[in-house]
Structure formats: C-alpha cells, structure tokens
N, C-alpha and C positions, 0 to 999 in steps of 0.2 A: 378482675381488670388487669392485674399485673401479668397473669398468665396469657391473656389475650394479646396484650402488647408484646410480650415475649415471643409468642408464636408468630405474630405479624412481622416482627423484626427478624426472626430467624428465617422466615420465608423471603422477605424483601431484601435483606442484606445479610446473607449467611456468614460471610467472612468477617464483616465488622462485628456482628453479634457474637461470634465465637471469640474474637479478640477482646471484646468487652467482658465477656464471661471469664476469660482467662485473667484479665487484669483485676477483676473484682474478687477473685479467689486467691490472689497472691498474698503472701504474708506482709506484715508491716515493716519488715527489715529493709525492704527496698532493693535487695540484691537481685532478686529475680526480675523486678521491674526494669532495672538498668540493663540486665542481660537481654531482656525482651526488646527493649528499645534499641540496643546495639544490633540485635539480630534483624529487627525491622528496618533499621537504617541500611544495613548491608543489602537486604533484599531490594530496597528502593534503588540503591546504586546499581545493582545488577540489572534490574528491570530498565533503568534509564539507559544503561549501556546496550542492552538488547534492542531497545527502541531506536537508539541512534544507528545501530547496525542495520535494522530493518529499513530505516529511512535511507541510508546509504545504498542498500541493495535496490530499493525502489527507484532511486535516482539512476542507478546503472541500468536497470531494466528499461526505464523511459528513454534514456539516451540510446540504448541498443535498438529499441523499437523505432525511434526516429531515424536512426542510421539505416536500418533495414528497409523501412518504408521509403526513404529517399533513394536508396540504391535500387529498389524495385521500380520506382517511377522512372529512373534514368535508364535502366537496362531492359525495359519492357520490349520484347520483340514485336509485339502487336500494337505498337504505337499508331494511333490514327493520324493520318495526314489531313491537313485542313484543305477542304475543297475551295477552289476559287469560284465564286458565284457568278462572276461576269463571263464565264466560259461555259460553253455547251458541255453537259456531262459526258458525252461521248469523247469530246476533245480532251477533257480533264483526265479521263482514264488513259488516253494515249500519252498525255504529258507525264503522268506518273510512271508509266512503263518505261519511258525514255530517261527518267531521272536516275542518276547513279545513286546507289544505296551507300549509306555510311558504313 
C-alpha cells in the first residue's frame, strides 16, 4: 500500500514528492532543514520577481497592441465612405468623385 501511494504521488506531484523525500531523509540536527528552507524561500522570491516581470511585459504588449490597432484604424487608406441612402447610387458616385480627399 505504501509503495502504491508513493508511486501515485511521484507521478501526480513529482516535485512535491521529491521535496518530501528529501525532508524525510535529513538528519535530526536541523541544519540541513534550515538550509533547505532558506533555499526554497529564495526560489520563491525569484519566481515571484519573474512572475511580476512577465506581468509587466504582458501589460506592455497589450498597450502596444491597442496602440497599433488604433493607429491602423485611423490610417487605413481603404476606409469605406458611408453612402447616403436618399440619393440615387449614380449620383452618389459622382458626389464622391467631387469630394476633396483628406
């Protein structure tokens, strides 16, 4: 039963299982436990810093995407002009040809 639970835990949570095995084999002096805890604490700090950096980068990408999308909408050379429905389509095409372009 113990082996079955051990195999299941090693497949489901390999990193946690290896950490638990390491902690169970440490001596009772406690020195290695403290060193491990300090090491794990440093790893957590580094991972949090990396996560914050990824979040900042993600915000920058979203801002740049919004800026590019807005710029493309403003500068599109193929902007469609709205047709006036109360005018004959033949006259509308003549009106558009007479309008000065921006």
